[in-house]
C-alpha positions as CSV (number, residue, x, y, z in Angstrom):
1,M,148.2,-42.6,-50.1
2,A,151.5,-44.1,-51.2
3,E,153.3,-40.8,-50.4
4,L,152.5,-41.4,-46.8
5,I,154.3,-44.7,-46.5
6,P,157.9,-43.4,-46.0
7,S,156.8,-40.8,-43.4
8,I,154.6,-43.3,-41.5
9,L,157.4,-45.8,-41.4
10,A,159.9,-43.2,-40.2
11,H,157.5,-42.1,-37.4
12,A,157.0,-45.8,-36.4
13,A,160.7,-46.3,-36.1
14,L,160.9,-43.0,-34.1
15,G,158.5,-44.5,-31.6
16,V,160.7,-47.6,-31.0
17,A,163.8,-45.4,-30.8
18,L,162.2,-43.1,-28.3
19,S,161.1,-45.9,-26.1
20,L,164.7,-47.3,-26.1
21,I,166.0,-43.8,-25.3
22,V,163.7,-43.3,-22.3
23,W,164.4,-46.7,-20.7
24,A,168.2,-46.4,-21.4
25,A,168.4,-42.9,-20.1
26,G,166.5,-44.0,-16.9
27,L,169.0,-46.8,-16.4
28,G,171.9,-44.4,-16.9
29,F,170.4,-41.9,-14.5
30,A,169.8,-44.6,-11.9
31,R,173.4,-45.7,-12.1
32,T,174.7,-42.2,-12.0
33,V,173.0,-41.4,-8.7
34,G,173.8,-44.8,-7.2
35,L,170.3,-46.4,-7.1
36,G,171.7,-49.8,-7.8
37,K,169.7,-52.8,-9.2
38,G,166.6,-51.6,-7.4
39,G,166.3,-48.8,-9.9
40,V,165.8,-51.0,-12.9
41,L,162.0,-51.1,-12.8
42,H,162.0,-47.4,-12.0
43,A,164.1,-46.7,-15.1
44,Y,161.1,-45.7,-17.2
45,A,159.9,-43.1,-14.7
46,L,163.4,-41.7,-14.2
47,G,164.1,-41.7,-18.0
48,L,160.8,-40.1,-18.8
49,A,161.3,-37.3,-16.3
50,L,164.8,-36.7,-17.8
51,V,163.5,-36.6,-21.4
52,L,160.6,-34.3,-20.4
53,V,163.0,-31.9,-18.7
54,A,165.4,-32.1,-21.6
55,S,162.6,-31.4,-24.1
56,M,161.5,-28.3,-22.2
57,L,165.1,-27.1,-22.2
58,V,165.3,-27.6,-25.9
59,L,162.1,-25.6,-26.4
60,L,162.9,-22.9,-23.8
61,S,165.7,-21.0,-25.7
62,W,168.6,-21.5,-28.1
63,W,171.1,-21.5,-25.2
64,T,169.3,-24.1,-23.0
65,A,168.8,-26.5,-25.9
66,P,172.3,-27.9,-25.8
67,V,172.0,-28.4,-22.0
68,G,168.8,-30.5,-22.5
69,A,170.4,-32.6,-25.3
70,L,173.6,-33.1,-23.2
71,L,171.6,-34.4,-20.2
72,V,170.1,-37.2,-22.3
73,V,173.4,-38.0,-24.0
74,L,175.2,-38.3,-20.7
75,A,172.5,-40.5,-19.2
76,L,172.7,-42.8,-22.3
77,L,176.5,-43.0,-22.0
78,R,176.0,-44.2,-18.4
79,A,173.4,-46.8,-19.2
80,G,175.9,-49.5,-20.0
81,A,174.9,-52.7,-21.7
82,F,171.1,-52.9,-22.2
83,P,169.4,-56.2,-21.3
84,P,168.3,-58.4,-24.2
85,L,165.0,-57.3,-25.7
86,R,163.6,-60.6,-26.8
87,R,160.0,-59.7,-26.0
88,L,160.2,-56.5,-28.0
89,A,161.8,-58.4,-30.9
90,W,159.0,-61.0,-30.9
91,A,156.2,-58.4,-30.6
92,L,157.8,-55.8,-33.0
93,P,155.6,-56.7,-36.0
94,G,152.4,-55.9,-34.0
95,V,154.0,-52.9,-32.3
96,G,154.8,-51.4,-35.6
97,A,151.6,-52.4,-37.3
98,F,149.5,-50.7,-34.5
99,G,151.1,-47.3,-35.2
100,I,151.2,-47.7,-38.9
101,V,147.5,-48.5,-39.1
102,L,146.6,-45.5,-37.0
103,G,148.9,-43.4,-39.2
104,F,147.0,-44.4,-42.3
105,L,143.6,-43.9,-40.6
106,L,144.2,-40.6,-38.8
107,H,147.1,-38.7,-40.6
108,G,146.7,-34.9,-41.0
109,P,145.7,-33.2,-44.2
110,S,148.1,-32.1,-46.9
111,S,148.0,-30.4,-50.3
112,T,147.0,-33.8,-51.9
113,L,145.3,-35.7,-49.1
114,D,142.2,-35.2,-47.0
115,S,142.2,-36.4,-43.3
116,R,140.0,-38.2,-40.8
117,A,141.7,-36.5,-37.8
118,Y,139.2,-34.9,-35.4
119,G,138.6,-33.7,-31.8
120,D,141.3,-33.8,-29.2
121,L,143.8,-35.3,-31.7
122,V,143.7,-32.1,-33.6
123,F,143.9,-30.0,-30.4
124,F,147.1,-31.7,-29.3
125,A,148.6,-31.3,-32.8
126,S,147.8,-27.6,-32.4
127,R,149.2,-27.6,-28.9
128,Q,152.4,-29.3,-30.0
129,T,152.8,-26.7,-32.8
130,S,152.4,-24.0,-30.3
131,A,155.0,-25.5,-27.9
132,A,157.4,-25.8,-30.8
133,Q,157.2,-22.0,-31.1
134,S,157.2,-21.1,-27.4
135,I,156.7,-22.7,-23.9
136,S,157.3,-19.5,-22.0
137,P,154.4,-18.9,-22.3
138,I,152.5,-21.7,-24.1
139,R,150.3,-19.5,-26.2
140,D,146.8,-20.8,-27.0
141,F,146.6,-19.8,-30.7
142,L,142.9,-20.7,-30.7
143,V,141.6,-18.2,-28.2
144,E,143.2,-14.7,-27.9
145,G,144.6,-13.9,-24.5
146,Q,144.5,-17.5,-23.2
147,I,147.7,-19.2,-22.0
148,G,148.1,-22.9,-22.2
149,T,149.0,-25.0,-19.1
150,Y,152.0,-27.3,-18.5
151,L,149.6,-29.8,-17.0
152,E,149.3,-33.0,-19.1
153,N,151.3,-31.5,-21.9
154,G,154.4,-33.7,-21.7
155,S,153.6,-35.4,-25.0
156,A,153.4,-32.0,-26.7
157,F,156.8,-31.0,-25.3
158,V,158.5,-34.1,-26.5
159,G,156.8,-33.9,-29.9
160,A,157.6,-30.2,-30.2
161,A,161.3,-30.9,-29.4
162,L,161.4,-33.6,-32.0
163,Q,159.6,-31.3,-34.4
164,R,162.5,-28.9,-34.0
165,L,165.2,-31.6,-34.1
166,V,164.0,-34.1,-36.7
167,H,161.0,-32.3,-38.2
168,A,158.5,-34.8,-36.7
169,D,155.0,-34.2,-38.1
170,P,152.5,-33.1,-35.3
171,F,149.8,-35.5,-36.5
172,L,152.0,-38.6,-37.2
173,F,153.8,-38.1,-33.9
174,Q,150.5,-38.5,-32.1
175,V,148.9,-41.3,-34.2
176,T,152.0,-43.3,-35.1
177,T,155.0,-42.5,-32.9
178,L,153.2,-42.4,-29.6
179,P,151.2,-45.6,-30.0
180,V,154.3,-47.5,-31.1
181,F,156.2,-45.9,-28.2
182,T,153.6,-47.2,-25.6
183,L,153.6,-50.8,-26.8
184,A,157.3,-50.9,-27.2
185,S,157.8,-49.5,-23.7
186,I,155.5,-52.1,-22.2
187,C,157.4,-54.9,-24.0
188,I,160.7,-53.6,-22.6
189,G,159.1,-53.3,-19.1
190,L,157.9,-56.9,-19.2
191,E,161.4,-58.0,-20.1
192,L,162.9,-56.1,-17.1
193,A,160.2,-57.4,-14.8
194,R,161.0,-60.9,-16.0
195,A,157.3,-61.5,-16.8
196,G,156.2,-64.8,-18.3
197,L,153.8,-67.5,-17.6
198,R,154.5,-71.2,-18.4
199,P,151.1,-72.8,-18.7
200,R,149.5,-71.8,-22.0
201,T,146.0,-71.3,-20.5
202,Q,147.4,-68.7,-18.1
203,T,149.3,-67.0,-20.9
204,L,146.2,-66.7,-23.0
205,A,144.0,-65.5,-20.1
206,V,146.5,-62.8,-19.1
207,A,147.2,-61.8,-22.7
208,L,143.4,-61.2,-23.2
209,L,143.4,-59.1,-20.1
210,A,146.4,-57.1,-21.4
211,V,144.3,-55.9,-24.4
212,T,142.7,-53.5,-21.8
213,V,145.9,-51.5,-21.7
214,L,143.7,-49.2,-23.8
215,P,139.9,-48.6,-23.3
216,Y,139.7,-48.6,-27.1
217,P,142.6,-48.6,-29.6
218,S,142.2,-45.0,-31.0
219,W,141.9,-43.6,-27.5
220,I,145.6,-43.2,-27.4
221,T,145.5,-40.8,-30.3
222,E,142.7,-38.7,-28.7
223,T,144.6,-38.5,-25.3
224,P,148.3,-38.5,-26.3
225,P,149.6,-37.7,-22.8
226,V,148.5,-41.2,-21.7
227,A,150.9,-42.7,-24.2
228,L,153.7,-41.6,-21.9
229,A,151.9,-42.2,-18.7
230,I,150.8,-45.9,-19.1
231,P,154.3,-47.5,-18.8
232,L,154.8,-45.7,-15.4
233,V,153.0,-48.8,-14.2
234,F,156.4,-50.6,-13.8
235,S,157.3,-48.2,-11.0
236,L,154.1,-49.3,-9.3
237,F,155.0,-52.9,-9.9
238,A,158.3,-52.3,-8.2
239,L,156.4,-51.3,-5.0
240,L,155.1,-54.8,-4.8
241,Q,158.7,-56.1,-4.7
242,D,161.2,-55.9,-1.9
243,G,161.6,-52.6,0.0
244,A,163.7,-49.9,-1.5
245,G,166.3,-47.6,0.0
246,T,165.6,-44.0,0.9
247,R,167.5,-42.5,-2.0
248,L,165.5,-44.7,-4.5
249,V,162.2,-43.6,-2.9
250,V,163.1,-40.0,-3.2
251,F,164.3,-40.1,-6.8
252,A,161.8,-42.5,-8.1
253,G,158.8,-40.9,-6.2
254,T,159.7,-37.4,-7.4
255,A,160.2,-38.6,-11.0
256,F,156.9,-40.4,-10.9
257,V,155.0,-37.3,-9.7
258,V,156.7,-35.1,-12.3
259,D,155.8,-37.5,-15.0
260,A,152.2,-37.8,-13.8
261,V,151.7,-34.0,-13.7
262,L,153.1,-33.5,-17.2
263,T,151.4,-36.6,-18.7
264,K,148.2,-37.8,-17.0
265,G,147.7,-36.9,-13.4
266,F,145.0,-39.5,-12.8
267,V,147.7,-42.2,-12.7
268,L,148.5,-40.9,-9.2
269,I,145.2,-42.5,-8.0
270,P,146.5,-46.1,-8.2
271,A,149.9,-45.0,-7.1
272,L,148.6,-43.4,-3.9
273,V,146.4,-46.4,-3.1
274,L,149.2,-48.9,-3.7
275,G,151.6,-46.8,-1.7
276,A,149.2,-46.7,1.3
277,V,148.7,-50.5,1.1
278,V,152.4,-51.3,0.9
279,L,153.2,-48.9,3.8
280,G,150.6,-50.5,5.9
281,R,152.0,-53.9,5.1
282,R,155.5,-52.9,6.0
283,R,155.0,-50.4,8.8
284,S,157.1,-52.5,11.2
285,E,160.1,-52.2,8.8
286,L,159.9,-48.5,8.3
287,E,162.4,-46.1,9.7
288,W,162.1,-42.4,10.2
289,R,164.4,-41.7,7.2
290,H,161.9,-43.7,5.0
291,L,159.0,-41.6,6.2
292,G,161.0,-38.5,5.7
293,A,161.8,-39.5,2.1
294,L,158.1,-40.2,1.4
295,A,157.2,-36.9,3.0
296,V,159.6,-35.0,0.7
297,A,158.2,-36.8,-2.4
298,A,154.6,-36.0,-1.3
299,I,155.4,-32.3,-0.6
300,V,157.2,-31.9,-3.9
301,G,154.3,-33.5,-5.8
302,T,151.6,-31.5,-4.0
303,V,153.4,-28.1,-4.4
304,G,154.2,-28.9,-8.0
305,F,150.7,-29.9,-8.8
306,I,149.3,-26.7,-7.2
307,V,151.8,-24.5,-9.0
308,V,151.0,-26.0,-12.4
309,F,147.2,-26.5,-12.0
310,A,146.0,-23.4,-10.2
311,P,147.0,-20.6,-12.6
312,S,145.8,-22.1,-15.9
313,A,143.9,-25.3,-15.5
314,S,141.7,-25.0,-12.4
315,W,138.6,-24.5,-14.7
316,L,138.9,-28.3,-15.4
317,A,137.6,-29.0,-11.9
318,E,134.2,-27.4,-12.9
319,I,133.4,-30.1,-15.5
320,F,133.4,-33.1,-13.1
321,H,129.9,-34.4,-12.2
322,A,128.4,-37.4,-10.4
323,K,127.3,-40.5,-12.3
324,F,126.4,-44.1,-11.7
325,L,127.8,-46.5,-14.3
326,P,125.4,-49.4,-13.6
327,I,122.5,-47.1,-14.5
328,D,124.2,-46.3,-17.8
329,A,124.7,-50.0,-18.4
330,V,121.0,-50.8,-17.9
331,R,120.0,-47.9,-20.2
332,G,122.5,-49.1,-22.7
333,I,121.1,-52.6,-22.7
334,D,117.5,-51.3,-23.0
335,S,118.5,-49.1,-25.9
336,Q,119.6,-52.1,-28.0
337,F,115.9,-53.1,-28.4
338,T,115.2,-49.9,-30.4
339,T,118.6,-48.7,-31.7
340,R,121.7,-50.6,-32.6
341,D,124.4,-48.8,-30.7
342,P,127.4,-51.0,-29.7
343,N,129.0,-48.2,-27.8
344,R,126.1,-47.9,-25.4
345,L,126.3,-51.7,-24.7
346,A,130.0,-51.4,-23.6
347,P,129.3,-50.3,-20.0
348,A,127.4,-53.5,-19.2
349,V,130.3,-55.6,-20.6
350,V,132.8,-53.6,-18.7
351,I,131.0,-54.2,-15.4
352,V,130.9,-58.0,-16.0
353,A,134.7,-57.9,-16.7
354,E,135.4,-55.8,-13.6
355,L,133.4,-58.1,-11.3
356,A,135.0,-61.3,-12.7
357,L,138.5,-59.8,-12.3
358,G,137.7,-58.6,-8.8
359,F,136.4,-62.0,-7.7
360,A,139.6,-63.7,-9.1
361,L,141.8,-61.3,-7.2
362,L,139.8,-61.9,-4.0
363,R,140.2,-65.7,-4.4
364,E,143.9,-65.1,-5.0
365,R,144.1,-63.0,-1.8
366,A,145.9,-60.3,-3.9
367,W,144.8,-57.6,-1.5
368,A,147.0,-54.8,-2.8
369,L,145.9,-55.4,-6.4
370,M,142.3,-55.6,-5.2
371,S,142.5,-52.3,-3.4
372,V,143.9,-50.6,-6.5
373,L,141.3,-52.1,-8.8
374,A,138.4,-51.3,-6.4
375,T,139.4,-47.6,-6.0
376,C,139.8,-47.1,-9.8
377,V,136.6,-48.9,-10.6
378,A,134.8,-46.7,-8.0
379,A,136.3,-43.6,-9.6
380,T,135.0,-44.6,-13.1
381,W,131.6,-45.7,-11.8
382,F,130.8,-42.5,-9.8
383,V,132.7,-39.6,-11.3
384,G,132.1,-38.3,-14.8
385,G,133.0,-35.2,-16.9
386,H,136.7,-35.8,-17.2
387,G,138.1,-39.2,-18.3
388,L,139.3,-41.3,-15.5
389,D,140.1,-44.2,-17.9
390,S,143.8,-43.6,-17.4
391,A,143.6,-44.6,-13.7
392,L,141.7,-47.7,-14.5
393,Q,143.9,-48.7,-17.4
394,T,147.0,-48.2,-15.2
395,A,145.4,-50.5,-12.5
396,L,144.6,-53.2,-15.1
397,L,148.1,-53.1,-16.6
398,L,149.5,-53.4,-13.1
399,I,147.4,-56.5,-12.5
400,V,148.6,-58.0,-15.8
401,V,152.3,-57.4,-14.9
402,A,151.8,-58.7,-11.4
403,L,150.0,-61.8,-12.6
404,A,152.7,-62.4,-15.2
405,G,155.5,-61.8,-12.7
406,P,158.0,-64.5,-11.9
407,A,156.8,-64.9,-8.3
408,R,153.2,-65.3,-9.2
409,D,151.8,-68.8,-9.7
410,I,148.1,-68.4,-10.6
411,A,145.9,-71.0,-9.1
412,R,144.1,-73.0,-11.8
413,R,140.7,-72.2,-10.4
414,Q,141.3,-68.5,-11.1
415,V,142.1,-69.0,-14.8
416,P,138.4,-69.3,-15.9
417,L,137.6,-66.1,-14.1
418,L,140.6,-64.3,-15.6
419,A,139.7,-65.6,-19.0
420,T,136.2,-64.4,-18.6
421,A,137.4,-60.9,-17.4
422,G,139.9,-60.7,-20.3
423,L,137.3,-61.7,-22.9
424,A,134.7,-59.3,-21.6
425,F,137.2,-56.5,-21.4
426,T,138.4,-57.3,-25.0
427,I,134.8,-57.1,-26.2
428,S,134.3,-53.8,-24.5
429,V,137.4,-52.4,-26.1
430,W,136.0,-53.5,-29.4
431,L,132.6,-52.0,-28.8
432,R,133.9,-48.7,-27.6
433,E,136.1,-48.0,-30.7
434,V,134.9,-44.8,-32.2
435,L,136.3,-45.6,-35.6
436,G,133.7,-48.4,-36.1
437,L,133.3,-52.1,-35.4
438,R,135.3,-53.3,-38.4
439,T,138.3,-51.0,-37.7
440,G,138.0,-51.7,-34.0
441,L,138.2,-55.5,-34.6
442,L,141.3,-55.1,-36.7
443,L,143.1,-52.9,-34.1
444,V,142.0,-55.1,-31.1
445,A,143.4,-58.1,-32.9
446,V,146.7,-56.4,-33.5
447,V,147.0,-55.3,-29.8
448,G,145.9,-58.7,-28.5
449,W,148.4,-60.7,-30.6
450,T,151.1,-58.2,-29.7
451,M,150.5,-58.7,-26.0
452,L,150.5,-62.4,-26.5
453,A,153.8,-62.3,-28.3
454,A,155.3,-60.2,-25.4
455,L,154.0,-62.5,-22.7
456,S,154.4,-65.9,-24.4
457,P,156.8,-68.6,-23.2
458,R,159.2,-69.9,-25.8
459,D,157.0,-72.7,-27.0
460,L,154.3,-70.2,-28.0
461,R,156.5,-67.4,-29.4
462,L,156.7,-68.8,-32.9
463,L,152.9,-69.1,-33.0
464,S,152.4,-65.6,-31.6
465,L,155.1,-64.1,-33.9
466,A,153.4,-65.7,-37.0
467,G,150.0,-64.6,-35.9
468,T,151.2,-61.0,-35.2
469,A,153.0,-60.8,-38.6
470,V,149.8,-62.0,-40.4
471,L,147.6,-59.6,-38.5
472,A,150.0,-56.8,-39.0
473,A,150.0,-57.3,-42.8
474,A,146.3,-57.6,-42.9
475,A,145.8,-54.5,-40.7
476,V,148.1,-52.3,-42.8
477,Q,146.4,-53.4,-45.9
478,G,142.9,-53.1,-44.3
479,S,143.6,-49.6,-43.0
480,Q,143.9,-48.4,-46.6
481,L,140.5,-49.8,-47.5
482,V,138.6,-48.1,-44.7
483,R,136.2,-45.5,-46.1
484,R,135.3,-42.9,-43.5
485,P,134.2,-39.3,-44.1
486,S,136.9,-36.8,-44.2
487,T,137.0,-34.3,-41.4
488,L,139.8,-32.1,-42.7
489,T,140.3,-31.5,-46.4
490,R,142.9,-30.2,-48.7
491,A,141.1,-26.9,-48.6
492,D,141.5,-26.7,-44.8
493,Y,145.2,-27.4,-45.3
494,G,145.5,-24.8,-48.0
495,I,143.8,-21.9,-46.2
496,W,145.7,-22.2,-42.9
497,N,149.0,-22.8,-44.7
498,E,148.3,-19.6,-46.5
499,V,147.5,-17.8,-43.2
500,H,150.9,-18.9,-41.9
501,R,152.5,-17.5,-45.1
502,V,150.7,-14.2,-45.4
503,A,150.2,-13.2,-41.7
504,S,153.1,-12.5,-39.4
505,P,153.3,-13.7,-35.7
506,R,152.3,-10.2,-34.7
507,D,149.0,-10.3,-36.6
508,L,145.5,-11.4,-35.5
509,V,143.1,-13.6,-37.4
510,F,139.3,-13.6,-37.1
511,T,137.3,-16.6,-38.5
512,S,133.8,-17.7,-39.0
513,L,134.9,-21.3,-38.5
514,T,133.6,-21.3,-34.9
515,G,130.3,-21.1,-33.0
516,P,128.5,-21.8,-29.8
517,R,128.0,-25.6,-30.3
518,I,130.5,-28.3,-29.3
519,T,130.9,-29.7,-32.8
520,G,133.8,-30.3,-35.2
521,D,133.3,-27.1,-37.1
522,E,132.5,-24.8,-34.1
523,G,133.7,-25.3,-30.5
524,L,135.9,-28.3,-31.5
525,D,137.5,-26.7,-34.5
526,Y,141.1,-26.8,-33.4
527,Y,142.9,-27.1,-36.8
528,P,143.4,-23.3,-37.2
529,G,146.0,-23.5,-34.5
530,I,148.3,-25.3,-36.9
531,A,148.8,-22.0,-38.7
532,R,150.9,-20.8,-35.7
533,R,149.1,-17.4,-35.9
534,Q,146.9,-16.0,-33.2
535,I,143.1,-16.5,-33.8
536,Y,140.6,-14.3,-31.9
537,I,138.4,-17.4,-31.3
538,A,138.2,-20.7,-33.0
539,G,138.0,-24.1,-31.1
540,W,137.3,-23.1,-27.5
541,A,136.2,-26.4,-25.9
542,N,139.6,-27.0,-24.4
543,S,139.8,-23.6,-22.7
544,P,138.1,-21.8,-19.8
545,L,135.5,-20.7,-22.2
546,L,134.0,-24.2,-21.9
547,V,132.7,-23.3,-18.4
548,D,132.5,-19.5,-18.8
549,D,129.3,-19.1,-20.8
550,G,129.2,-15.3,-20.5
551,D,132.7,-14.7,-21.8
552,R,132.2,-17.2,-24.6
553,R,129.0,-15.6,-25.8
554,R,130.6,-12.1,-25.6
555,R,133.6,-13.2,-27.7
556,L,131.5,-15.0,-30.3
557,S,129.3,-11.9,-30.6
558,L,132.2,-9.6,-31.1
559,N,133.8,-12.0,-33.6
560,E,130.6,-12.0,-35.7
561,R,130.4,-8.2,-35.6
562,V,134.0,-7.9,-36.8
563,L,133.4,-10.3,-39.7
564,A,130.2,-8.5,-40.6
565,G,132.1,-5.2,-40.8
566,A,130.1,-3.6,-38.0
567,L,133.0,-3.4,-35.6
568,H,136.7,-2.7,-36.4
569,P,139.2,-4.9,-34.5
570,S,141.0,-1.9,-33.2
571,A,137.9,-1.2,-31.0
572,L,138.4,-4.4,-29.1
573,H,140.6,-5.0,-26.0
574,F,143.4,-7.5,-26.6
575,S,146.1,-9.1,-24.4
576,R,148.8,-7.6,-26.6
577,T,149.2,-5.2,-29.6
578,Y,148.7,-6.6,-33.1
579,G,150.1,-5.2,-36.3
580,A,147.5,-6.3,-38.9
581,Y,144.2,-8.1,-39.0
582,F,142.9,-10.9,-41.2
583,A,139.7,-12.8,-41.7
584,V,139.1,-16.5,-42.8
585,V,135.6,-17.3,-43.9
586,R,133.9,-20.0,-46.0
587,R,134.0,-19.2,-49.7
588,D,130.3,-18.8,-50.0
589,E,130.0,-16.4,-47.1
590,P,129.7,-12.7,-47.9
591,A,132.4,-10.4,-46.7
592,P,132.3,-6.6,-46.2
593,G,133.3,-4.5,-49.2
594,S,136.2,-3.0,-47.3
595,F,137.8,-6.4,-46.8
596,R,140.5,-7.2,-49.4
597,R,140.6,-10.8,-50.5
598,V,144.2,-12.1,-50.7
599,Y,143.6,-15.9,-51.2
600,E,140.8,-18.4,-51.9
601,N,140.4,-22.1,-52.6
602,R,137.4,-24.3,-53.2
603,G,136.3,-24.1,-49.6
604,Y,137.6,-20.9,-48.0
605,A,138.7,-17.3,-48.5
606,L,141.3,-15.2,-46.7
607,Y,140.8,-11.4,-46.4
608,R,142.9,-8.6,-45.1
609,I,141.0,-6.3,-42.8
610,P,141.9,-2.6,-43.4
611,S,143.7,-0.8,-40.6
């Protein structure tokens, strides 16, 4: 475990540096195009769009890479003096500890270490590895013939660019760099928004509410695009301020849409609701040029979404379904009488928190915030099948920033309601943590004290800094004591590292490490993609095969026949021509006599299939 420390610390530092680069590049871009002081709160959206475009240019080809790097460098040179980052400085122990703890808990496997990484975390590590090799097209190494989508792959593009430039680890980038990046970016945004509440009771209530920046702490590692999407909330906060000029609307609106499409498209839900409310409130002030600017941003966003979504991700629409969260809450409460399942209790606690917060906003007459909250709550109550948590978390963070803003004086009668909502949300975050209650409590405490340090007035900062430092030290130490079953072993690392060494990019690999069920060793087995060699079929649950039952059964059947020696790969139809064929099976599984074994370890064996 000690060998991980330098790498985890380096990736944590990379997260802080990346957040500074994005904000500074946005400030430089705003000044370059003459957006003035109004562009400050939009700096994150502008900077993220610039970094995403630059990352894609770095990955596109060797001759566009210098152009991408130059764009960022020129923006940084134009940024000028950066505002003091006192809030980030006070919160830095917690910011770093959050990523460091997750790094110890969820790092990838190596030749000497097993791993607890699982699910979508492994999928995005595989996708980042694929993007580092090519984004035109983004090849899905896990399912032959499938092409990856650009939709919601912004984190993979940034990670892949850093993988090329500074050898960022695809696992640690997700579990350490991105969580640190998110919290650091929020702290910078709070500084630029001049957030801060004087009364201590208000500070504590809003800090509790700020814990809900994540539905549960490790969620950010399972859905890495949201790490880039969450700080976009500061552009939404800017809408609540004074009106902006036409140029700012065009640039900031377009950047926001680009960011949302490449990170997490559901953040457009609160953006659209807030935009409609603000337009209705200021309709008498609008001129035709403002409406024209909004129309341009809307058209660009709609066309861009269709172009990106339709060809390669439209199958996602098929997994939505109707639900009713209160029914789930009732069932969850009832289940506690027979089975202790904290996760099933979480919906009831969330509903209590949402009702308390909604009532507080109604009493404050915060109609814009109430509209956003109501829409996002309704989305999470009635639509299931694809996580809408990102929309709700964006709405909640927007409320936190607005309540902590310099112009907001929260009435004392609202503080108990806000404290109730914050406490209930915090409990729900703890109950939903998939890494367990003990680990969840540790991570929730770190996030909570970090937010307190970022929001505290001066007289509470020493207390918050001391608490964050103590919790950070305890969390880092505690993370090394957590004993959870390994999901990826040294044998997994060894076999796929050997596949990368033995097979060429023009070869095709068949494997028995797949199957019809959505489990970690079948439909969710995404780790083979790390080998950067094309697999016929492995983890298919993040591909169109999830909804295409017939094609999935056909591919799995053909895969089994090839591995049994009953069918030669040359008899199959592929999307391209392959030079050689290989098979990866468990060590105790029989292989046809014609297969030539070229490698084995304690868990698996690699065979060459004769031509």
